C-alpha positions in Angstrom: 191.8 -70.8 81.4 188.6 -71.3 83.5 189.1 -73.2 86.8 186.1 -74.3 88.8 185.8 -74.2 92.6 187.1 -77.8 92.9 190.3 -76.8 91.1 189.3 -78.5 87.9 190.3 -76.8 84.6 187.8 -76.5 81.8 189.5 -77.8 78.6 187.0 -79.9 76.7 183.5 -79.6 75.1 181.1 -82.4 74.4 178.8 -81.1 71.7 175.5 -82.9 70.9 174.7 -81.6 67.4 171.4 -83.5 67.2 169.1 -85.7 69.2 168.0 -87.6 66.1 169.3 -91.1 65.6 168.9 -94.0 63.2 169.6 -96.7 65.8 167.6 -97.6 68.9 170.2 -98.7 71.5 168.6 -100.3 74.5 170.8 -98.4 76.9 170.6 -94.9 75.2 170.8 -92.1 77.8 170.2 -89.3 75.2 173.2 -87.4 76.6 171.0 -86.7 79.6 168.8 -84.3 77.6 165.3 -83.3 78.7 162.7 -81.1 77.0 164.7 -80.7 73.8 163.4 -78.9 70.7 164.8 -80.5 67.6 163.5 -77.7 65.4 166.2 -75.3 66.7 169.5 -77.1 66.2 172.4 -74.8 65.8 174.1 -74.4 62.4 177.7 -75.1 61.5 178.4 -71.4 61.7 176.9 -71.2 65.1 179.2 -74.0 66.3 182.2 -72.3 64.7 181.4 -69.2 66.8 181.1 -71.4 69.9 184.5 -72.9 69.2 186.2 -69.6 68.6 184.9 -68.3 72.0 185.9 -71.6 73.6 189.4 -71.4 72.2 189.8 -67.9 73.6 189.2 -69.4 77.0 191.9 -72.1 76.4 189.5 -74.9 75.7 191.3 -77.3 73.4 189.1 -80.3 72.6 185.6 -80.8 71.1 183.8 -84.2 70.9 180.8 -84.2 68.6 178.0 -86.6 69.4 174.2 -86.9 69.1 171.9 -88.7 68.9 173.8 -89.8 65.9 175.8 -86.8 64.6 176.1 -88.3 61.0 172.3 -88.0 60.4 173.1 -84.3 60.0 173.9 -83.8 56.3 176.1 -80.8 57.2 178.2 -82.7 59.7 181.4 -82.2 57.7 180.8 -78.4 57.7 180.3 -78.5 61.4 183.6 -80.3 61.9 185.3 -77.8 59.5 184.0 -74.8 61.4 185.1 -76.2 64.8 188.5 -77.4 63.6 189.3 -74.1 61.8 188.6 -72.4 65.1 191.5 -74.3 66.6 189.9 -77.1 68.6 191.0 -80.7 68.3 187.8 -82.3 67.0 186.6 -85.9 67.3 183.3 -87.6 66.7 181.3 -90.4 68.4 179.2 -92.2 65.9 177.3 -95.5 65.5 179.2 -95.9 62.2 176.3 -96.8 60.0 176.7 -93.7 57.8 180.5 -93.4 58.1 181.2 -94.6 54.6 179.3 -91.7 53.3 181.3 -89.1 55.2 184.8 -90.7 55.6 186.3 -88.8 52.7 185.0 -85.5 53.9 186.2 -86.1 57.5 189.7 -86.9 56.2 189.7 -83.4 54.5 188.6 -81.3 57.5 191.0 -82.3 60.2 189.2 -84.9 62.4 191.5 -86.0 65.1 189.8 -89.4 65.6 186.4 -91.1 65.4 184.8 -93.3 68.1 182.7 -96.0 66.5 180.1 -97.9 68.6 180.6 -101.6 68.1 178.9 -103.5 70.8 179.0 -107.0 69.2 180.5 -108.8 66.3 177.5 -111.1 66.1 174.8 -109.9 63.8 171.9 -111.1 66.0 173.4 -109.6 69.2 174.3 -106.4 67.5 170.7 -106.1 66.2 169.2 -106.8 69.6 171.4 -104.1 71.3 171.2 -101.3 68.7 168.4 -102.1 66.2 171.0 -101.5 63.5 172.9 -103.6 60.9 176.3 -104.8 61.8 177.5 -104.9 58.2 176.8 -101.2 57.7 179.0 -100.4 60.7 181.8 -102.7 59.5 181.6 -101.0 56.1 181.9 -97.6 57.7 185.0 -98.7 59.6 186.7 -100.0 56.5 185.9 -96.8 54.6 187.3 -94.7 57.4 190.5 -96.7 57.5 190.8 -96.4 53.7 191.0 -92.7 54.1 193.5 -92.9 56.9 191.3 -91.9 59.8 192.2 -92.9 63.3 189.5 -94.9 65.0 188.5 -96.1 68.5 185.9 -98.7 69.2 183.4 -98.0 71.9 182.1 -101.2 73.5 179.5 -101.0 76.2 179.9 -104.0 78.4 176.7 -106.0 78.9 175.6 -109.4 80.1 174.7 -110.0 76.4 178.2 -109.4 75.0 180.7 -109.9 77.9 182.0 -113.1 76.3 183.0 -111.1 73.2 185.6 -108.9 74.9 188.6 -111.1 73.6 187.0 -111.1 70.1 186.6 -107.3 70.1 190.2 -106.9 71.2 191.4 -109.3 68.4 189.3 -107.4 65.9 190.9 -104.1 67.0 194.3 -105.6 66.7 193.6 -106.7 63.2 192.6 -103.2 62.2 195.0 -101.2 64.3 192.3 -99.7 66.5 192.0 -98.7 70.1 189.1 -99.8 72.4 187.1 -98.0 74.9 185.4 -100.5 77.2 182.5 -98.7 78.9 180.6 -99.9 82.0 176.8 -99.5 81.6 175.3 -96.6 83.6 171.7 -96.6 84.7 170.7 -93.3 83.2 167.9 -93.8 80.7 167.6 -97.5 81.3 164.7 -99.1 83.1 165.8 -100.5 86.5 164.8 -104.1 85.7 166.6 -104.0 82.4 169.7 -102.4 83.9 169.9 -105.1 86.5 169.8 -107.8 83.8 172.4 -106.1 81.5 174.9 -104.6 84.0 178.3 -106.2 84.3 181.0 -104.6 86.5 184.0 -103.5 84.5 186.4 -104.7 87.2 185.6 -108.3 86.2 187.0 -107.6 82.7 189.8 -105.6 84.1 191.2 -108.7 85.7 191.5 -110.2 82.2 193.0 -107.0 80.8 195.6 -106.9 83.6 196.8 -110.4 82.8 197.3 -109.4 79.2 198.8 -106.0 79.8 202.4 -105.1 79.3 201.8 -101.7 80.8 199.0 -99.9 82.6 198.7 -96.1 82.8 196.1 -93.7 84.0 194.9 -90.9 81.7 194.8 -87.5 83.4 191.3 -86.9 81.9 188.7 -88.5 84.2 191.4 -90.8 85.7 190.7 -93.4 83.0 192.9 -96.6 83.3 194.5 -97.6 80.0 195.7 -101.2 79.5 198.5 -101.6 76.8 198.0 -105.2 75.8 200.4 -107.8 74.5 199.0 -107.5 70.9 199.5 -103.8 70.8 195.9 -102.8 71.5 195.2 -100.0 74.0 192.0 -100.6 76.0 190.7 -97.7 78.0 188.2 -98.5 80.8 185.5 -96.0 81.4 183.4 -96.2 84.6 181.1 -93.2 84.6 178.7 -94.1 87.5 179.6 -94.0 91.2 183.1 -93.1 90.3 184.4 -90.0 92.3 187.9 -90.4 90.8 186.5 -89.9 87.3 184.4 -86.9 88.5 187.4 -85.3 90.3 189.4 -85.2 87.0 186.6 -84.2 84.7 187.5 -81.2 82.6 184.4 -81.1 80.3 181.2 -79.3 79.8 178.4 -80.2 77.4 176.4 -78.4 74.8 172.9 -79.3 73.8 171.9 -79.2 70.1 169.9 -76.0 70.7 172.7 -74.1 72.5 172.4 -74.7 76.2 175.4 -75.5 78.3 175.0 -78.6 80.4 177.5 -78.9 83.3 177.2 -82.7 83.8 175.7 -85.7 82.1 173.6 -86.4 85.2 172.3 -82.9 85.9 169.7 -80.7 84.2 169.3 -78.3 87.1 172.3 -76.2 86.1 171.6 -75.5 82.4 172.9 -72.2 81.1 171.1 -70.9 78.1 173.8 -69.7 75.7 171.7 -69.7 72.6 170.8 -65.9 72.6 174.5 -65.0 72.7 175.4 -67.6 70.0 172.7 -66.4 67.6 173.6 -62.7 68.2 177.3 -63.5 67.8 177.7 -61.8 71.2 181.3 -62.8 72.0 181.4 -61.3 75.5 177.9 -62.7 76.3 179.0 -66.2 75.4 182.2 -65.7 77.5 180.0 -64.9 80.4 177.8 -67.9 79.7 180.9 -70.1 79.8 182.0 -68.5 83.1 178.6 -69.0 84.6 178.5 -72.7 83.6 182.0 -73.1 85.0 180.9 -71.6 88.3 178.2 -74.2 88.5 180.4 -77.2 87.7 181.0 -79.7 90.5 181.8 -83.5 90.7 178.5 -85.4 90.7 180.0 -88.2 92.7 182.3 -87.2 95.6 184.1 -88.7 98.5 183.3 -87.5 101.9 184.3 -88.7 105.4 181.6 -91.4 105.3 182.5 -92.6 101.8 180.9 -92.0 98.5 178.0 -89.6 98.0 
């Protein structure tokens, strides 16, 4: 297992398989990608090779994201390649194409699927994402019909903050978990961010009152509220949160095969593409090791406080 100089193990990959997307979310941070060439996205077989090398280094999880990963017509094959390499594989999607691929995902070993659902009101959902709420709800139903485990990703905004109880009730009615995510400023114009941002701690007061138990996940020190209706709500605060950074065990891959050590950094990219394309096992191991040596918490505590 690779351990960075801050004593953080490397156990997880977040793989952006494409930057293309069929929604236009107002807060999209594009996984922090810059100068990306969409013409050279890696193939399913490429990602299978990456997964086999990762597994040899005791990496155990892979989260597939985009853009919107389901705009890739070979997404089921990508999942199959990674799962067969031995990684527990999950997907983050806007859900609009989920009904098309739910059956395939049920056959290739998806551990769970995160579906972005930022409002249950059609007009608000449209304003936030540019998409159609009914398509996402249809995708959720299709996934449940095939027995897939789902989590709802809900980005907390001034536009939807009053919907938190409704989202929790919806999750309870479907047997879903909820990730409640505080908005980060990456990719959002400062004026818009100031209008949209709501501190997650304000909602945590509500969650605490309804919780029968609260735990803290080891990964990124995420608090999990077990509510009175059986729903588990995980609160994710990714900005100015040194506790999260101190427990981060993840690196990221760009669609064209570069290793990105942190969402907020582009100055530590490691180009693993040549080794991937050449199927150079040792070369890719060295790329992982180099990326791991560059990992560090983006937000840290020091004697004077946060930096």
